C-alpha positions as CSV (number, residue, x, y, z in Angstrom):
1,M,-100.1,-124.3,183.0
2,V,-97.4,-127.0,183.4
3,L,-100.0,-129.5,184.6
4,A,-102.3,-128.8,181.6
5,T,-99.3,-129.4,179.2
6,F,-98.5,-132.7,180.8
7,V,-102.1,-133.8,180.9
8,G,-102.4,-132.7,177.3
9,A,-99.4,-134.9,176.3
10,A,-101.1,-137.8,178.1
11,F,-104.1,-137.5,175.8
12,S,-101.8,-138.0,172.8
13,P,-101.0,-141.6,171.8
14,R,-97.3,-140.7,171.2
15,N,-97.0,-138.5,174.4
16,V,-96.5,-135.4,172.2
17,V,-98.0,-132.1,173.2
18,T,-100.6,-130.9,170.7
19,I,-102.8,-127.9,170.7
20,L,-105.9,-130.0,171.1
21,G,-104.3,-132.0,173.9
22,A,-103.2,-128.9,175.7
23,M,-106.7,-127.4,175.5
24,L,-108.2,-130.6,176.8
25,G,-105.7,-130.6,179.6
26,A,-106.4,-127.0,180.5
27,V,-110.2,-127.7,180.6
28,F,-109.6,-130.8,182.7
29,V,-107.4,-128.9,185.2
30,A,-109.8,-126.0,185.3
31,L,-112.7,-128.3,186.0
32,L,-110.8,-130.1,188.7
33,S,-109.7,-126.9,190.4
34,N,-113.2,-125.4,190.2
35,G,-114.8,-128.5,191.5
36,L,-112.5,-128.6,194.5
37,I,-113.0,-124.9,195.2
38,L,-116.8,-125.4,195.0
39,I,-116.7,-128.1,197.7
40,R,-114.6,-125.7,199.8
41,V,-111.2,-127.5,199.7
42,D,-108.4,-125.4,201.0
43,N,-106.1,-124.0,198.3
44,S,-103.0,-125.7,199.7
45,W,-104.7,-129.1,199.3
46,I,-105.7,-128.2,195.7
47,D,-102.1,-127.4,194.9
48,G,-101.1,-130.7,196.5
49,W,-103.5,-132.6,194.4
50,K,-102.2,-130.9,191.3
51,G,-98.7,-131.9,192.2
52,V,-99.7,-135.5,192.7
53,L,-101.4,-135.4,189.3
54,I,-98.2,-134.1,187.7
55,L,-96.3,-137.0,189.3
56,I,-98.8,-139.5,188.1
57,V,-98.9,-138.2,184.5
58,V,-95.1,-138.0,184.2
59,S,-94.6,-141.4,185.8
60,A,-97.2,-142.9,183.4
61,A,-95.5,-141.3,180.4
62,A,-92.1,-142.6,181.6
63,L,-93.4,-146.1,182.0
64,Q,-94.9,-146.0,178.5
65,N,-91.6,-144.9,177.0
66,R,-89.7,-147.5,178.9
67,N,-92.0,-150.3,177.6
68,R,-91.6,-149.1,174.0
69,A,-87.8,-149.2,174.2
């Protein structure tokens, strides 16, 4: 749920969470998880990839905010 919110904010040009962005983020995370499960990736690796994705999205948002200021 947290990952879907962060990804949803990344879809917004102002890095603001919107309903549409959160829905897109949730669909993206669900597709990612489902795809990894279908190729028989272990659950601990899936959680690891989700953690890495959170770090990437939060870092990208922080860099965008830093460049605006």
